C-alpha positions in Angstrom: 0.0 0.0 0.0 1.4 3.4 -0.9 2.1 6.1 1.7 -0.7 8.2 0.4 -3.1 5.3 0.7 -1.9 4.6 4.2 -2.6 8.3 5.1 -6.1 8.1 3.7 -6.8 5.0 5.7 -5.5 6.6 8.9 -7.8 9.6 8.6 -10.8 9.5 11.1 -14.1 9.6 9.1 -15.4 12.2 11.6 -12.4 14.4 11.1 -12.9 14.3 7.3 -16.6 14.9 7.6 -16.6 17.6 10.3 -13.2 19.5 10.3 -15.0 22.6 11.5 -15.8 20.9 14.9 -13.2 20.5 17.6 -11.8 17.0 17.7 -12.9 16.6 21.3 -16.6 17.0 20.3 -16.7 15.2 17.0 -17.9 12.0 18.4 -21.3 13.6 19.3 -21.9 13.9 15.5 -22.5 10.1 15.5 -25.5 10.6 17.8 -29.1 11.3 17.0 -30.6 14.8 16.5 -32.0 14.6 20.0 -28.6 13.8 21.4 -27.0 16.7 19.5 -29.8 19.1 20.7 -29.1 18.0 24.3 -25.4 18.6 23.7 -25.9 22.2 22.7 -27.3 23.2 26.1 -24.5 21.6 28.1 -22.1 24.1 29.8 -18.9 24.3 27.9 -15.7 26.4 28.3 -14.7 28.7 25.4 -11.3 30.2 26.1 -10.3 33.7 25.1 -7.5 36.1 26.0 -9.1 38.0 28.8 -10.4 34.8 30.4 -6.9 33.3 30.2 -5.5 36.4 32.0 -8.2 36.1 34.7 -7.5 32.4 35.2 -3.8 32.9 35.4 -4.3 35.7 38.0 -6.7 33.5 40.0 -4.2 30.5 39.9 -1.5 32.9 41.0 -3.4 33.7 44.2 -3.3 30.0 45.1 0.4 30.1 45.3 0.8 33.3 47.3 2.7 32.8 50.6 1.1 33.8 53.9 1.7 37.5 54.4 0.4 40.4 56.5 -1.5 41.8 53.5 -2.9 39.1 51.4 -3.6 40.1 47.8 -7.3 40.3 46.7 -9.0 40.5 43.4 -12.2 42.1 42.2 -13.6 40.7 38.9 -16.3 43.0 37.4 -18.4 43.1 34.3 -21.9 43.5 33.0 -24.5 41.0 34.0 -24.4 37.7 31.9 -21.0 38.6 30.6 -19.0 35.5 31.6 -18.1 36.1 35.3 -19.9 33.1 36.7 -18.5 30.8 33.9 -15.0 32.0 34.6 -15.3 31.2 38.4 -16.8 27.8 37.6 -13.8 27.1 35.3 -11.4 28.2 38.1 -13.1 25.9 40.6 -13.1 23.0 38.2 -9.3 23.5 37.7 -8.2 24.4 41.2 -11.0 24.0 43.7 -11.4 20.2 44.1 -10.9 19.0 47.7 -8.2 16.5 48.5 -6.3 15.0 51.4 -2.8 16.3 51.9 0.4 14.5 53.0 -0.6 14.8 56.6 -3.9 13.0 55.9 -5.8 16.3 56.5 -8.6 17.4 54.3 -8.0 20.5 52.1 -10.6 22.6 50.4 -8.5 25.1 48.4 -11.4 27.3 47.1 -14.7 28.3 48.6 -17.4 30.1 46.6 -20.1 31.9 48.7 -23.0 34.1 47.7 -22.9 37.6 49.1 -25.9 38.6 51.2 -28.3 41.0 49.5 -26.9 44.0 51.4 -24.1 44.9 53.7 -24.8 42.4 56.5 -22.0 41.0 58.7 -23.9 38.1 60.1 -25.4 37.3 56.7 -21.9 37.1 55.3 -20.7 34.7 58.0 -23.8 32.5 57.4 -23.3 32.4 53.7 -19.7 31.3 54.1 -20.5 28.7 56.8 -23.2 27.2 54.5 -20.4 26.2 52.0 -18.7 24.1 54.6 -21.8 22.0 55.5 -20.9 22.6 59.1 -23.4 23.0 61.9 -23.9 26.5 63.3 -26.6 28.6 65.0 -27.9 31.4 62.9 -29.1 33.1 66.1 -25.6 33.2 67.5 -23.9 36.6 68.0 -21.7 37.9 65.2 -18.6 37.3 67.2 -19.4 33.6 67.6 -20.1 33.2 63.8 -16.9 35.1 63.0 -14.9 32.6 65.1 -16.6 29.7 63.3 -15.8 31.2 59.9 -12.1 31.7 60.7 -11.9 28.2 62.2 -13.4 26.6 59.1 -11.2 28.6 56.7 -8.1 27.6 58.7 -9.1 24.0 59.3 -9.9 23.4 55.6 -6.7 25.2 54.5 -8.7 27.5 52.2 -6.5 29.6 49.9 -9.1 31.6 48.0 -12.5 32.8 49.2 -14.8 33.8 46.3 -17.7 36.1 47.0 -20.2 36.2 44.2 -22.5 39.3 43.7 -20.1 41.4 45.8 -21.9 44.6 44.6 -24.8 43.5 46.8 -22.5 43.1 49.8 -21.4 46.7 49.4 -25.0 48.0 49.3 -26.0 49.9 52.5 -25.1 52.9 54.6 -21.5 54.0 54.7 -21.2 52.6 58.2 -22.6 49.2 57.1 -20.2 49.0 54.1 -17.2 49.9 56.4 -18.2 47.1 58.8 -18.3 44.4 56.1 -15.1 45.7 54.5 -13.4 45.5 58.0 -14.7 41.9 58.2 -13.1 41.0 54.8 -9.9 42.6 56.1 -10.1 40.5 59.2 -10.7 37.3 57.3 -7.7 37.9 55.1 -5.5 38.6 58.1 -6.8 35.9 60.5 -7.3 33.1 58.1 -4.6 33.9 55.5 -7.0 33.8 52.5 -7.2 35.8 49.4 -10.6 37.2 48.7 -12.0 37.3 45.1 -15.0 39.5 44.7 -17.2 39.0 41.7 -19.8 41.6 40.6 -20.8 44.6 38.6 -19.1 48.0 38.3 -21.2 49.1 41.3 -18.7 47.2 43.5 -15.8 49.3 42.2 -17.8 52.5 42.9 -18.6 51.3 46.4 -14.9 50.4 47.1 -13.7 53.7 46.0 -15.6 55.5 48.7 -12.8 54.4 51.0 -9.3 54.5 49.5 -7.9 52.2 52.3 -10.3 49.4 51.3 -10.0 50.1 47.6 -6.2 49.7 47.8 -6.7 46.1 49.0 -8.3 44.9 45.7 -6.9 44.7 42.2 -9.7 45.2 39.7 -10.0 43.0 36.6 -12.7 44.0 34.2 -14.5 41.7 31.7 -15.6 44.3 29.2 -18.3 43.9 26.5 -16.9 42.6 23.3 -16.0 45.0 20.5 -16.5 44.2 16.9 -13.0 43.3 16.0 -10.6 40.4 15.2 -10.9 39.0 18.8 -14.6 38.8 18.5 -14.2 36.9 15.3 -11.8 34.5 17.0 -14.4 34.0 19.8 -17.1 33.1 17.3 -14.8 30.6 15.6 -14.4 29.0 19.0 -18.1 28.8 19.5 -18.5 27.2 16.0 -16.0 24.5 16.9 -18.3 23.3 19.7 -21.7 23.5 18.0 -22.7 20.0 16.7 -23.8 21.1 13.2 -23.0 19.0 10.1 -22.1 22.0 8.0 -19.7 24.9 8.7 -21.6 28.2 9.6 -18.6 30.5 9.0 -19.5 32.6 12.0 -16.2 34.5 11.7 -17.1 35.9 8.3 -17.6 39.7 8.5 -21.4 39.7 7.6 -22.2 37.0 10.2 -19.9 38.6 12.8 -21.5 42.0 12.5 -25.0 40.6 12.7 -24.2 38.5 15.8 -22.6 41.5 17.5 -25.6 43.7 16.7 -28.1 41.2 18.2 -26.0 40.3 21.2 -24.6 43.8 22.0 -21.2 42.2 22.5 -22.4 40.5 25.7 -20.8 37.1 26.1 -23.8 35.4 27.6 -26.1 36.9 25.0 -23.7 35.5 22.3 -23.9 32.1 23.8 -27.7 32.1 24.1 -28.1 33.4 20.6 -25.9 30.8 19.0 -27.4 28.0 21.0 -30.9 29.0 19.9 -29.7 29.3 16.3 -27.9 25.9 16.4 -31.1 24.3 17.7 -33.1 25.8 14.8 -30.5 24.7 12.3 -30.8 21.0 13.5 -34.6 21.0 13.8 -35.1 22.7 10.4 -32.5 20.6 8.6 -30.2 23.5 7.6 -27.4 22.0 9.7 -25.6 25.4 9.8 -26.4 28.9 11.2 -27.3 31.2 8.4 -28.0 34.9 8.1 -31.7 34.1 7.8 -31.7 32.0 11.1 -29.8 34.8 12.9 -32.2 37.4 11.7 -35.1 35.3 12.9 -33.7 35.7 16.5 -33.4 39.5 16.5 -36.0 39.4 19.3 -33.1 38.3 21.5 -31.4 41.7 21.2 -30.7 43.1 24.6 -33.3 45.5 26.0 -33.4 47.5 29.2 -34.0 44.8 31.8 -35.7 42.0 29.7 -36.1 40.4 26.3 -39.6 39.6 25.1 -40.1 36.3 23.4 -42.0 36.6 20.1 
């Protein structure tokens, strides 16, 4: 057999049929339409430059030595613009619990939801809930504070993530100072780095007190601009959508229309492309077309809600 023939034999049929799909996900193309439709809605990581920077920064916090002033990070961005997905990715890479060389349990990352306003006891309770440890919600703040510090130390937590941190900084100036002093205490007493996740409101609240603002490095996840990076992002999305034909999402006409409908919001891009991919499978097009995109213009961001047609 000639070398050319050997090469042809070695080529995976799925690779030959679906070169536009990432190799990891090509096997799903052997499934039924129902299986491919279900695959579309499964959470999936799409890497991009800003996310890689954020992940590298988060991973760097894991290796910081114990010091009097632990480094903290505040990740901010518009709602539905990839913050939660980024944290989920970080947890999947670095947050799994394990038993160390001393046979002691380690939980390197804890993710807690911030209370709806600047509430010291609410913050303690939210953190304790993540440890599945018994506590009395009616206990005084000092007792709950002791329990939080104990759990953070006992489980050797390196990074404490507080989601929706803009809510935690909502309240009177006195209340905000109190919760910021709590965060300072947790850093000092438990030796953890705190990662706040929220909207730009969190930055504005922090800047009311320069001392507290100086404790956090701010990393912004901006809305996407219509440029080469956005085209690269769309090519990444296309590589994970189980469609039999290439959609060429990175082509200028397609890119412009997707950006117009989504407003450059990452979550809106994902939801738009998922809806279009479902249509493409159900209607038999097997690719996202300008016509399919145009039929989903109702998903264009509005002030506060999108109305389904």
